[in-house]
DOROLUM-884953 format. One line per 4 residues: number of its first residue (from 1); their letters; for each residue y negated, x, z negated of N, C-alpha, C, O. Coordinates in Angstrom, 2 decimals. Example, Ala and Ser with C-alpha at 12.3 -4.5 7.8 and 13.67 -1.06 7.14 Angstrom:
REM DOROLUM-884953
1) as) 5.69 13.19 -7.80 4.50 12.30 -7.80 3.30 13.20 -7.80 3.32 14.24 -8.46  2.25 12.85 -7.08 1.06 13.67 -7.14 -0.03 12.90 -7.87 -1.14 13.41 -8.04
***
This chain:
REM DOROLUM-884953
1) xxxx) 4.11 -5.82 -13.44 2.94 -6.56 -13.75 2.53 -6.62 -15.21 1.36 -6.68 -15.57  3.58 -6.59 -16.04 3.33 -6.68 -17.53 2.59 -5.38 -17.96 1.67 -5.39 -18.78  3.09 -4.17 -17.29 2.44 -2.90 -17.73 1.02 -2.89 -17.21 0.12 -2.38 -17.87  0.82 -3.43 -16.05 -0.62 -3.37 -15.55 -1.58 -4.23 -16.37 -2.72 -3.88 -16.67
5) xxxx) -1.00 -5.41 -16.72 -1.91 -6.36 -17.55 -2.17 -5.75 -18.93 -3.28 -5.88 -19.45  -1.23 -5.12 -19.51 -1.42 -4.42 -20.78 -2.40 -3.28 -20.69 -3.25 -3.09 -21.55  -2.24 -2.52 -19.60 -3.14 -1.38 -19.40 -4.57 -1.83 -19.25 -5.48 -1.11 -19.67  -4.84 -3.00 -18.67 -6.18 -3.55 -18.47 -6.60 -4.64 -19.46 -7.42 -5.51 -19.17
9) xxxx) -5.98 -4.53 -20.69 -6.44 -5.31 -21.80 -6.02 -6.85 -21.67 -6.65 -7.71 -22.28  -4.99 -7.14 -20.88 -4.62 -8.49 -20.71 -3.17 -8.78 -21.39 -2.34 -9.54 -20.91  -3.01 -8.09 -22.50 -1.63 -8.24 -23.16 -1.37 -9.58 -23.63 -0.19 -9.88 -23.87  -2.40 -10.54 -23.83 -2.17 -11.88 -24.29 -1.98 -12.82 -23.17 -1.88 -14.03 -23.39
13) xxxx) -1.92 -12.32 -21.91 -1.76 -13.17 -20.76 -0.36 -13.66 -20.69 0.55 -12.87 -20.93  -0.09 -14.90 -20.39 1.30 -15.49 -20.26 2.04 -14.73 -19.17 3.28 -14.72 -19.16  1.36 -14.12 -18.31 2.02 -13.30 -17.24 2.79 -12.05 -17.79 3.64 -11.45 -17.13  2.42 -11.73 -19.06 3.02 -10.58 -19.66 4.49 -10.89 -20.01 5.29 -9.97 -20.16
17) xxxx) 4.84 -12.20 -20.14 6.20 -12.59 -20.55 7.05 -12.71 -19.24 8.26 -12.95 -19.30  6.46 -12.56 -18.19 7.28 -12.66 -16.88 7.86 -11.31 -16.56 7.11 -10.34 -16.45  9.13 -11.19 -16.40 9.74 -9.85 -16.13 10.69 -10.00 -15.00 11.91 -9.95 -15.19  10.14 -10.18 -13.81 10.84 -10.42 -12.56 10.62 -9.14 -11.68 9.47 -8.75 -11.50
21) xxxx) 11.69 -8.48 -11.12 11.46 -7.42 -10.20 10.63 -7.91 -8.99 10.82 -9.01 -8.47  9.73 -7.05 -8.57 8.84 -7.35 -7.51 9.19 -6.51 -6.31 9.61 -5.36 -6.43  9.00 -7.12 -5.14 9.11 -6.31 -3.89 7.83 -5.54 -3.74 6.89 -5.70 -4.52  7.80 -4.69 -2.69 6.56 -3.86 -2.48 5.42 -4.80 -2.24 4.32 -4.58 -2.73
25) xxxx) 5.67 -5.84 -1.49 4.57 -6.84 -1.14 4.12 -7.58 -2.40 2.93 -7.80 -2.62  5.11 -7.94 -3.22 4.83 -8.67 -4.48 4.02 -7.79 -5.41 3.06 -8.21 -6.05  4.47 -6.50 -5.45 3.81 -5.55 -6.37 2.32 -5.42 -5.94 1.42 -5.43 -6.78  2.10 -5.29 -4.64 0.70 -5.18 -4.12 -0.11 -6.44 -4.49 -1.28 -6.36 -4.86
29) xxxx) 0.53 -7.58 -4.38 -0.26 -8.84 -4.74 -0.57 -8.80 -6.25 -1.66 -9.19 -6.68  0.39 -8.34 -7.04 0.11 -8.28 -8.48 -1.06 -7.35 -8.82 -1.93 -7.64 -9.64  -1.01 -6.22 -8.14 -2.15 -5.25 -8.29 -3.48 -5.84 -7.81 -4.51 -5.59 -8.43  -3.47 -6.60 -6.77 -4.72 -7.21 -6.32 -5.19 -8.29 -7.33 -6.38 -8.44 -7.59
33) xxxx) -4.19 -9.04 -7.89 -4.53 -10.01 -8.93 -5.15 -9.30 -10.16 -6.12 -9.78 -10.74  -4.54 -8.12 -10.54 -5.02 -7.42 -11.70 -6.49 -6.93 -11.44 -7.34 -7.09 -12.32  -6.75 -6.37 -10.31 -8.07 -5.97 -9.91 -9.02 -7.10 -9.94 -10.14 -6.94 -10.42  -8.66 -8.21 -9.48 -9.54 -9.40 -9.50 -9.81 -9.85 -10.96 -10.94 -10.20 -11.28
37) xxxx) -8.85 -9.84 -11.79 -9.10 -10.15 -13.24 -10.07 -9.09 -13.85 -11.00 -9.43 -14.58  -9.83 -7.89 -13.53 -10.67 -6.84 -14.03 -12.16 -7.02 -13.63 -13.07 -6.87 -14.44  -12.37 -7.35 -12.28 -13.67 -7.52 -11.72 -14.35 -8.72 -12.39 -15.53 -8.68 -12.73  -13.55 -9.79 -12.57 -14.17 -10.98 -13.21 -14.61 -10.67 -14.62 -15.65 -11.16 -15.08
41) xxxx) -13.84 -9.86 -15.30 -14.20 -9.44 -16.69 -15.55 -8.67 -16.71 -16.45 -8.90 -17.52  -15.62 -7.72 -15.74 -16.82 -6.86 -15.70 -18.03 -7.67 -15.33 -19.11 -7.48 -15.90  -17.87 -8.65 -14.28 -18.90 -9.45 -13.97 -19.45 -10.37 -15.12 -20.65 -10.63 -15.23  -18.48 -10.85 -15.99 -18.79 -11.66 -17.16 -19.64 -10.87 -18.13 -20.61 -11.38 -18.69
45) xxxx) -19.26 -9.61 -18.32 -19.91 -8.70 -19.24 -21.34 -8.51 -18.74 -22.30 -8.69 -19.49  -21.47 -8.13 -17.40 -22.78 -7.87 -16.88 -23.65 -9.11 -16.96 -24.83 -9.01 -17.30  -23.13 -10.22 -16.68 -23.85 -11.50 -16.73 -24.42 -11.72 -18.11 -25.57 -12.12 -18.29  -23.54 -11.43 -19.10 -23.88 -11.63 -20.57 -25.06 -10.69 -20.85 -26.08 -11.09 -21.42
49) xxxx) -24.87 -9.41 -20.42 -25.90 -8.34 -20.71 -27.28 -8.72 -20.10 -28.32 -8.51 -20.72  -27.27 -9.26 -18.89 -28.41 -9.59 -18.22 -29.21 -10.72 -18.87 -30.44 -10.76 -18.90  -28.41 -11.63 -19.39 -29.07 -12.82 -20.05 -29.68 -12.28 -21.39 -30.80 -12.66 -21.74  -28.98 -11.44 -22.12 -29.47 -10.87 -23.37 -30.76 -10.08 -23.07 -31.74 -10.19 -23.81
53) xxxx) -30.76 -9.30 -21.99 -31.95 -8.45 -21.59 -33.09 -9.38 -21.38 -34.16 -9.15 -21.93  -32.91 -10.45 -20.59 -34.01 -11.31 -20.22 -34.54 -11.96 -21.61 -35.76 -12.04 -21.80  -33.67 -12.38 -22.51 -34.10 -12.98 -23.69 -34.93 -11.95 -24.52 -36.00 -12.26 -25.03  -34.36 -10.68 -24.63 -35.04 -9.64 -25.29 -36.43 -9.43 -24.74 -37.39 -9.38 -25.51
57) xxxx) -36.59 -9.30 -23.40 -37.89 -9.07 -22.78 -38.88 -10.25 -23.07 -40.09 -10.06 -23.23  -38.30 -11.43 -23.13 -39.20 -12.60 -23.38 -39.67 -12.54 -24.80 -40.83 -12.87 -25.06  -38.84 -12.13 -25.77 -39.22 -12.09 -27.16 -40.26 -11.02 -27.34 -41.26 -11.27 -28.02  -40.07 -9.80 -26.76 -40.99 -8.66 -26.86 -42.35 -9.11 -26.32 -43.38 -8.89 -26.97
61) xxxx) -42.36 -9.73 -25.13 -43.66 -10.10 -24.61 -44.43 -11.08 -25.43 -45.65 -11.05 -25.53  -43.58 -12.04 -26.07 -44.17 -13.03 -26.97 -44.80 -12.34 -28.18 -45.93 -12.63 -28.58  -44.02 -11.41 -28.74 -44.47 -10.78 -29.94 -45.74 -9.91 -29.69 -46.67 -9.83 -30.50  -45.67 -9.29 -28.51 -46.93 -8.52 -28.21 -48.13 -9.39 -28.07 -49.19 -9.12 -28.63
65) xxxx) -47.94 -10.47 -27.30 -48.99 -11.46 -27.17 -49.55 -11.97 -28.46 -50.75 -12.20 -28.60  -48.61 -12.15 -29.43 -48.99 -12.72 -30.70 -49.39 -11.61 -31.74 -49.63 -11.88 -32.92  -49.43 -10.42 -31.24 -49.84 -9.27 -32.07 -48.90 -9.09 -33.33 -49.36 -8.86 -34.44  -47.53 -9.21 -33.07 -46.58 -9.06 -34.08 -45.92 -7.71 -33.97 -45.08 -7.34 -34.79
69) xxxx) -46.31 -6.95 -32.93 -45.80 -5.60 -32.74 -47.05 -4.67 -32.83 -48.02 -4.85 -32.09  -46.99 -3.71 -33.73 -48.16 -2.75 -33.89 -47.86 -1.52 -33.16 -46.90 -0.84 -33.50  -48.61 -1.18 -32.18 -48.37 0.03 -31.37 -49.63 0.95 -31.53 -50.76 0.50 -31.31  -49.42 2.24 -31.91 -50.49 3.17 -32.11 -50.28 4.40 -31.16 -49.19 4.85 -30.84
73) xxxx) -51.47 4.85 -30.77 -51.54 5.91 -29.81 -52.16 7.19 -30.50 -52.87 7.07 -31.50  -51.90 8.30 -30.00 -52.56 9.56 -30.26 -53.19 10.01 -29.02 -52.64 9.82 -27.93  -54.44 10.68 -29.16 -55.12 11.22 -28.02 -55.98 12.35 -28.44 -56.43 12.38 -29.58  -56.22 13.21 -27.62 -57.20 14.38 -27.82 -58.37 14.17 -26.93 -58.25 14.02 -25.72
77) xxxx) -59.53 14.15 -27.58 -60.86 13.96 -26.80 -61.71 15.22 -26.84 -61.63 16.05 -27.74  -62.49 15.28 -25.84 -63.50 16.32 -25.75 -64.76 15.88 -26.52 -65.47 14.98 -26.04  -65.07 16.47 -27.69 -66.17 15.93 -28.41 -65.71 15.15 -29.67 -64.53 14.84 -29.86  -66.73 14.86 -30.54 -66.41 14.18 -31.75 -67.02 12.75 -31.64 -68.22 12.60 -31.40
81) xxxx) -66.20 11.72 -31.80 -66.69 10.34 -31.65 -67.64 10.07 -32.86 -67.36 10.51 -33.97  -68.71 9.38 -32.62 -69.64 8.98 -33.62 -69.74 7.45 -33.63 -70.08 6.83 -32.62  -69.42 6.83 -34.79 -68.92 7.41 -36.00 -67.57 7.92 -35.79 -67.02 7.72 -34.71  -66.96 8.61 -36.80 -65.59 9.16 -36.68 -64.52 8.06 -36.68 -63.37 8.29 -36.29
85) xxxx) -64.91 6.86 -37.14 -63.95 5.73 -37.15 -64.65 4.51 -36.78 -65.79 4.33 -37.23  -64.10 3.63 -36.00 -64.79 2.43 -35.68 -64.04 1.47 -34.68 -62.92 1.75 -34.26  -64.70 0.37 -34.33 -64.15 -0.56 -33.43 -65.13 -0.76 -32.29 -66.30 -1.04 -32.52  -64.65 -0.60 -31.04 -65.49 -0.74 -29.85 -65.21 -1.98 -29.05 -64.07 -2.14 -28.62
89) xxxx) -66.12 -2.84 -28.83 -66.02 -3.98 -27.98 -66.84 -3.85 -26.73 -68.03 -3.56 -26.78  -66.15 -4.07 -25.58 -66.91 -3.92 -24.32 -66.29 -4.79 -23.28 -65.43 -5.61 -23.62  -66.67 -4.67 -21.94 -66.05 -5.43 -20.86 -65.64 -4.39 -19.84 -66.40 -3.48 -19.54  -64.41 -4.52 -19.30 -63.88 -3.71 -18.24 -63.77 -4.50 -17.01 -63.21 -5.59 -16.95
93) xxxx) -64.37 -3.84 -15.95 -64.27 -4.47 -14.63 -63.42 -3.50 -13.78 -63.78 -2.33 -13.64  -62.36 -3.96 -13.25 -61.45 -3.18 -12.40 -61.86 -3.12 -10.95 -62.17 -4.15 -10.35  -61.85 -1.94 -10.37 -62.09 -1.76 -8.91 -60.67 -1.53 -8.30 -60.06 -0.49 -8.51  -60.18 -2.55 -7.55 -58.75 -2.42 -7.11 -58.58 -1.38 -6.04 -57.47 -0.87 -5.87
97) xxxx) -59.59 -1.03 -5.31 -59.52 0.05 -4.25 -59.43 1.43 -4.91 -58.64 2.28 -4.52  -60.28 1.62 -5.93 -60.37 2.96 -6.55 -59.30 3.09 -7.65 -58.98 4.19 -8.11  -58.74 1.89 -8.07 -57.75 1.96 -9.14 -58.42 2.50 -10.44 -57.85 3.30 -11.18  -59.61 2.02 -10.65 -60.41 2.53 -11.76 -61.18 1.39 -12.39 -61.44 0.38 -11.73
101) xxxx) -61.57 1.53 -13.65 -62.36 0.51 -14.36 -63.69 0.97 -14.76 -63.84 2.15 -15.07  -64.67 0.13 -14.77 -66.01 0.44 -15.21 -66.29 -0.29 -16.48 -65.84 -1.42 -16.65  -67.06 0.36 -17.46 -67.34 -0.24 -18.78 -68.74 -0.92 -18.75 -69.74 -0.36 -18.30  -68.70 -2.11 -19.23 -70.01 -2.79 -19.41 -70.10 -3.29 -20.90 -69.12 -3.55 -21.59
105) xxxx) -71.37 -3.40 -21.29 -71.63 -3.85 -22.67 -72.25 -5.21 -22.67 -72.96 -5.59 -23.60  -71.99 -5.95 -21.63 -72.43 -7.34 -21.47 -71.45 -8.00 -20.54 -70.80 -7.32 -19.74  -71.33 -9.32 -20.63 -70.33 -10.00 -19.77 -70.72 -9.79 -18.30 -71.89 -9.82 -17.93  -69.70 -9.58 -17.49 -69.95 -9.50 -16.00 -68.88 -10.28 -15.30 -67.78 -10.46 -15.83
109) xxxx) -69.20 -10.77 -14.09 -68.18 -11.57 -13.37 -66.91 -10.70 -13.09 -67.00 -9.60 -12.53  -65.72 -11.25 -13.51 -64.54 -10.53 -13.29 -64.20 -9.52 -14.45 -63.08 -8.99 -14.50  -65.14 -9.28 -15.34 -64.95 -8.34 -16.38 -64.09 -9.02 -17.52 -64.17 -10.23 -17.77  -63.28 -8.17 -18.15 -62.34 -8.60 -19.21 -62.76 -7.96 -20.48 -63.12 -6.78 -20.48
113) xxxx) -62.74 -8.69 -21.58 -63.02 -8.23 -22.90 -61.98 -7.12 -23.31 -60.77 -7.24 -23.12  -62.56 -6.07 -23.85 -61.64 -4.94 -24.34 -62.09 -4.54 -25.75 -63.26 -4.23 -25.97  -61.18 -4.54 -26.67 -61.48 -4.21 -28.07 -60.53 -3.09 -28.44 -59.31 -3.17 -28.29  -61.19 -1.97 -28.95 -60.44 -0.78 -29.25 -60.78 -0.25 -30.69 -61.96 -0.07 -30.99
117) xxxx) -59.83 -0.02 -31.53 -60.02 0.61 -32.79 -59.60 2.07 -32.76 -58.52 2.36 -32.23  -60.38 3.00 -33.31 -60.01 4.41 -33.34 -60.31 5.07 -34.64 -61.20 4.60 -35.36  -59.64 6.14 -34.99 -59.81 6.88 -36.24 -59.63 8.33 -35.91 -58.60 8.72 -35.36  -60.63 9.16 -36.24 -60.51 10.62 -36.08 -59.64 11.13 -37.19 -59.91 10.92 -38.37
121) xxxx) -58.55 11.85 -36.77 -57.70 12.49 -37.70 -57.94 13.89 -38.01 -57.66 14.40 -39.09  -58.53 14.57 -36.94 -58.86 15.99 -37.19 -59.70 16.51 -36.03 -59.57 16.01 -34.91  -60.58 17.53 -36.27 -61.38 18.07 -35.25 -61.33 19.57 -35.29 -61.52 20.16 -36.35  -61.08 20.21 -34.15 -61.12 21.71 -34.15 -61.89 22.09 -32.97 -61.49 21.81 -31.84
125) xxxx) -63.04 22.75 -33.21 -63.93 23.14 -32.10 -64.46 21.97 -31.40 -65.05 21.09 -32.02  -64.26 21.93 -30.09 -64.84 20.70 -29.32 -63.75 19.66 -29.22 -64.01 18.61 -28.61  -62.49 19.86 -29.78 -61.46 18.89 -29.57 -61.24 18.07 -30.82 -61.31 18.56 -31.95  -60.96 16.77 -30.56 -60.69 15.80 -31.65 -59.39 15.17 -31.49 -59.03 14.84 -30.36
129) xxxx) -58.60 14.97 -32.57 -57.35 14.25 -32.46 -57.66 12.83 -33.01 -58.16 12.69 -34.13  -57.39 11.85 -32.27 -57.61 10.45 -32.63 -56.34 9.57 -32.71 -55.40 9.72 -31.92  -56.36 8.64 -33.68 -55.33 7.58 -33.59 -56.01 6.24 -33.15 -57.01 5.77 -33.70  -55.39 5.72 -32.17 -56.02 4.52 -31.53 -55.18 3.27 -31.52 -53.97 3.33 -31.28
133) xxxx) -55.80 2.13 -31.77 -55.09 0.82 -31.73 -55.76 -0.06 -30.79 -56.99 -0.15 -30.81  -55.01 -0.75 -29.92 -55.59 -1.62 -28.92 -55.48 -3.06 -29.44 -54.39 -3.54 -29.73  -56.66 -3.74 -29.56 -56.57 -5.20 -29.83 -56.51 -6.05 -28.65 -56.29 -7.26 -28.73  -56.72 -5.40 -27.53 -56.51 -6.06 -26.26 -55.74 -5.06 -25.36 -55.81 -3.85 -25.60
137) xxxx) -55.03 -5.54 -24.36 -54.30 -4.54 -23.51 -54.84 -4.63 -22.11 -54.41 -5.44 -21.29  -55.81 -3.75 -21.84 -56.43 -3.68 -20.50 -56.13 -2.34 -19.81 -55.92 -1.31 -20.44  -56.12 -2.43 -18.50 -55.88 -1.22 -17.65 -56.87 -0.01 -18.01 -58.09 -0.15 -17.93  -56.31 1.09 -18.37 -57.12 2.25 -18.66 -58.10 2.06 -19.82 -59.14 2.72 -19.88
141) xxxx) -57.75 1.14 -20.75 -58.62 0.85 -21.80 -59.09 2.01 -22.66 -60.28 2.21 -22.87  -58.10 2.77 -23.16 -58.48 3.88 -24.01 -59.26 4.96 -23.22 -60.26 5.49 -23.70  -58.78 5.26 -22.03 -59.34 6.30 -21.30 -60.80 5.98 -20.95 -61.68 6.84 -21.09  -61.05 4.78 -20.52 -62.40 4.33 -20.14 -63.35 4.23 -21.32 -64.50 4.67 -21.27
145) xxxx) -62.79 3.61 -22.43 -63.56 3.41 -23.65 -64.07 4.71 -24.28 -65.23 4.85 -24.68  -63.09 5.70 -24.36 -63.45 6.97 -24.99 -64.46 7.77 -24.11 -65.34 8.47 -24.61  -64.30 7.63 -22.83 -65.24 8.28 -21.81 -66.63 7.74 -22.07 -67.61 8.48 -22.16  -66.70 6.39 -22.20 -67.94 5.72 -22.38 -68.58 6.12 -23.61 -69.81 6.15 -23.66
149) xxxx) -67.80 6.48 -24.73 -68.34 6.99 -25.97 -68.88 8.42 -25.89 -69.46 8.95 -26.84  -68.64 9.07 -24.65 -69.04 10.42 -24.60 -67.99 11.41 -24.95 -68.27 12.60 -25.02  -66.75 10.94 -25.19 -65.62 11.73 -25.63 -64.35 11.48 -24.74 -63.36 10.89 -25.18  -64.43 11.94 -23.49 -63.28 11.73 -22.57 -62.03 12.30 -23.05 -62.09 13.21 -23.87
153) xxxx) -60.88 11.85 -22.63 -59.65 12.38 -22.97 -59.46 13.79 -22.22 -59.79 13.99 -21.05  -58.89 14.72 -23.04 -58.54 15.97 -22.45 -57.55 15.85 -21.36 -56.52 15.22 -21.61  -57.72 16.38 -20.18 -56.77 16.33 -19.11 -56.90 15.13 -18.25 -56.12 14.97 -17.30  -57.87 14.24 -18.54 -58.04 13.01 -17.73 -58.81 13.26 -16.50 -60.02 13.48 -16.56
157) xxxx) -58.13 13.24 -15.32 -58.75 13.62 -14.00 -59.55 12.45 -13.44 -60.30 12.64 -12.48  -59.42 11.26 -13.97 -60.16 10.13 -13.44 -61.46 9.80 -14.22 -62.47 9.45 -13.62  -61.40 9.92 -15.60 -62.51 9.60 -16.38 -63.10 10.79 -17.21 -64.09 10.69 -17.93  -62.39 11.92 -17.05 -62.62 13.03 -17.93 -63.65 14.08 -17.31 -64.39 13.81 -16.36
161) xxxx) -63.61 15.31 -17.97 -64.39 16.35 -17.64 -63.63 17.40 -16.78 -62.82 18.15 -17.33  -63.86 17.46 -15.53 -63.01 18.27 -14.72 -63.04 19.79 -15.10 -61.99 20.44 -15.16  -64.23 20.33 -15.36 -64.41 21.74 -15.72 -63.72 22.02 -17.00 -63.09 23.07 -17.10  -63.77 21.17 -18.00 -63.04 21.40 -19.30 -61.53 21.31 -19.12 -60.78 22.08 -19.72
165) xxxx) -61.09 20.35 -18.29 -59.72 20.29 -17.96 -59.17 21.49 -17.39 -58.10 21.94 -17.80  -59.84 22.03 -16.44 -59.44 23.35 -15.77 -59.42 24.46 -16.85 -58.46 25.24 -16.91  -60.41 24.52 -17.64 -60.50 25.57 -18.66 -59.35 25.54 -19.61 -58.91 26.60 -20.06  -58.83 24.36 -19.95 -57.65 24.30 -20.87 -56.35 24.25 -20.07 -55.27 24.34 -20.65
169) xxxx) -56.45 24.11 -18.73 -55.27 24.10 -17.92 -54.53 22.81 -18.04 -53.31 22.79 -17.85  -55.19 21.74 -18.34 -54.59 20.48 -18.47 -54.79 19.55 -17.22 -55.90 19.38 -16.71  -53.67 19.00 -16.78 -53.73 18.15 -15.54 -53.34 16.75 -15.93 -53.44 15.87 -15.07  -52.91 16.44 -17.09 -52.51 15.04 -17.47 -53.31 14.73 -18.71 -53.61 15.63 -19.49
173) xxxx) -53.68 13.42 -18.91 -54.36 12.97 -20.01 -53.63 13.12 -21.32 -52.44 12.82 -21.40  -54.33 13.58 -22.35 -53.62 13.81 -23.64 -53.63 12.40 -24.37 -54.51 12.09 -25.17  -52.61 11.59 -24.03 -52.52 10.23 -24.55 -51.07 9.89 -24.71 -50.27 10.02 -23.78  -50.72 9.44 -25.90 -49.28 9.18 -26.17 -49.10 8.08 -27.10 -49.76 8.06 -28.15
177) xxxx) -48.22 7.11 -26.81 -47.85 6.04 -27.72 -46.80 6.64 -28.72 -45.65 6.88 -28.35  -47.22 6.86 -29.98 -46.35 7.65 -30.86 -45.74 6.82 -32.01 -44.82 7.29 -32.68  -46.22 5.64 -32.24 -45.69 4.84 -33.32 -45.58 3.36 -32.95 -46.56 2.81 -32.43  -44.47 2.69 -33.20 -44.18 1.29 -32.97 -43.64 0.68 -34.20 -42.63 1.13 -34.73
181) xxxx) -44.34 -0.40 -34.70 -43.95 -1.13 -35.90 -43.66 -2.54 -35.59 -44.54 -3.22 -35.06  -42.49 -3.06 -35.89 -42.18 -4.52 -35.70 -42.41 -5.34 -36.91 -41.55 -5.48 -37.78  -43.62 -5.89 -36.95 -44.02 -6.72 -38.14 -43.24 -8.02 -38.28 -42.71 -8.33 -39.34  -43.17 -8.77 -37.18 -42.47 -10.01 -37.05 -42.64 -10.95 -38.20 -41.65 -11.20 -38.89
185) xxxx) -43.81 -11.51 -38.47 -43.99 -12.59 -39.48 -43.30 -13.82 -39.15 -43.11 -14.68 -40.01  -42.89 -13.94 -37.86 -42.19 -15.20 -37.43 -40.79 -14.79 -36.88 -40.52 -13.60 -36.71  -39.92 -15.77 -36.61 -38.57 -15.55 -36.17 -38.54 -14.68 -34.94 -39.37 -14.91 -34.06  -37.65 -13.67 -34.78 -37.61 -12.88 -33.71 -36.30 -12.93 -32.95 -36.05 -12.08 -32.09
189) xxxx) -35.45 -13.91 -33.25 -34.22 -14.14 -32.50 -33.30 -12.92 -32.45 -32.86 -12.43 -33.48  -33.02 -12.42 -31.21 -32.16 -11.28 -31.01 -32.67 -10.06 -31.60 -31.90 -9.13 -31.84  -33.96 -9.97 -31.88 -34.64 -8.73 -32.41 -34.94 -8.86 -33.85 -35.74 -8.07 -34.35  -34.37 -9.79 -34.57 -34.55 -10.04 -36.01 -34.18 -8.71 -36.75 -34.84 -8.33 -37.72
193) xxxx) -33.16 -8.03 -36.29 -32.80 -6.77 -37.06 -33.87 -5.68 -37.01 -33.74 -4.67 -37.69  -34.89 -5.88 -36.23 -36.01 -4.85 -36.22 -37.12 -5.24 -37.18 -38.03 -4.44 -37.39  -37.09 -6.34 -37.74 -38.14 -6.77 -38.64 -38.55 -5.75 -39.72 -37.71 -5.31 -40.50  -39.86 -5.38 -39.75 -40.24 -4.46 -40.78 -39.94 -2.99 -40.46 -40.28 -2.12 -41.26
197) xxxx) -39.31 -2.69 -39.33 -38.90 -1.32 -39.03 -40.02 -0.62 -38.25 -40.81 -1.27 -37.58  -40.09 0.66 -38.35 -41.18 1.46 -37.68 -40.54 2.66 -37.10 -39.68 3.27 -37.74  -40.94 3.05 -35.86 -40.36 4.18 -35.18 -41.60 5.07 -34.75 -42.60 4.61 -34.20  -41.43 6.35 -35.06 -42.48 7.27 -34.85 -42.00 8.59 -34.21 -40.97 9.14 -34.60
201) xxxx) -42.77 9.11 -33.19 -42.47 10.37 -32.67 -43.22 11.41 -33.45 -44.45 11.42 -33.45  -42.49 12.29 -34.13 -43.13 13.31 -34.96 -43.73 14.49 -34.19 -44.71 15.08 -34.65  -43.17 14.82 -33.04 -43.65 16.00 -32.33 -44.20 15.60 -31.04 -43.46 15.48 -30.06  -45.53 15.37 -30.95 -46.23 15.09 -29.72 -46.80 16.40 -29.20 -47.62 17.04 -29.87
205) xxxx) -46.38 16.81 -28.00 -46.75 18.14 -27.46 -48.18 18.46 -27.49 -48.44 19.62 -27.81  -49.16 17.70 -27.23 -50.55 18.07 -27.23 -51.11 18.21 -28.68 -52.02 19.00 -28.97  -50.52 17.41 -29.52 -50.92 17.56 -30.97 -50.38 18.86 -31.47 -51.11 19.60 -32.13  -49.16 19.17 -31.20 -48.55 20.41 -31.68 -49.30 21.63 -31.09 -49.46 22.64 -31.77
209) xxxx) -49.76 21.53 -29.81 -50.37 22.59 -29.11 -51.78 22.84 -29.66 -52.20 23.99 -29.79  -52.51 21.80 -29.98 -54.03 22.09 -30.32 -54.23 21.83 -31.75 -55.26 22.29 -32.26  -53.34 21.11 -32.54 -53.59 20.85 -33.89 -52.37 21.12 -34.78 -52.30 20.66 -35.92  -51.40 21.90 -34.22 -50.22 22.31 -35.01 -50.46 23.32 -36.06 -49.52 23.71 -36.76
***
């Protein structure tokens, strides 16, 4: 019993001081007790991890809602946005059956405000590389907004240019969340250690391919 408890991290258990020869039945009961203690320890760890995961998710959702997390996207568009840098405000109405949104420039029933900032980083031929920031988080916001500007995302089969996508051999939209910054002007609880930190993906495949 003592060896089993030590092997499973229970060396401080009072049972470690018991040194009584065990019958086969007693030995089996001791093993079952050890397994039960081990399972209870694992369950306690899992429970603690789940609680921390829920707390972390709640904090992240709150920080996103309060705009304390800065998330930037890279995308490649067909065409050059005019102006090359700006902020676009519109209304997006979602069609649940088509799983698609329509852009309106006036309030419409069921429409949701969408605000998007963009900045052209580079242009080569008919392709432009943009950095995009969402001031609202709507379904297909970047894809629909850029298409409405006349500069659909390369590879976008829903809002884009099918002929151009086939010409470039692209079947997925060139859109990537590449930088995340944790501003956290207010307390962040479990995530306080991330305050002021920024994480960036340096090699985005479509940027390297078309603007490398």
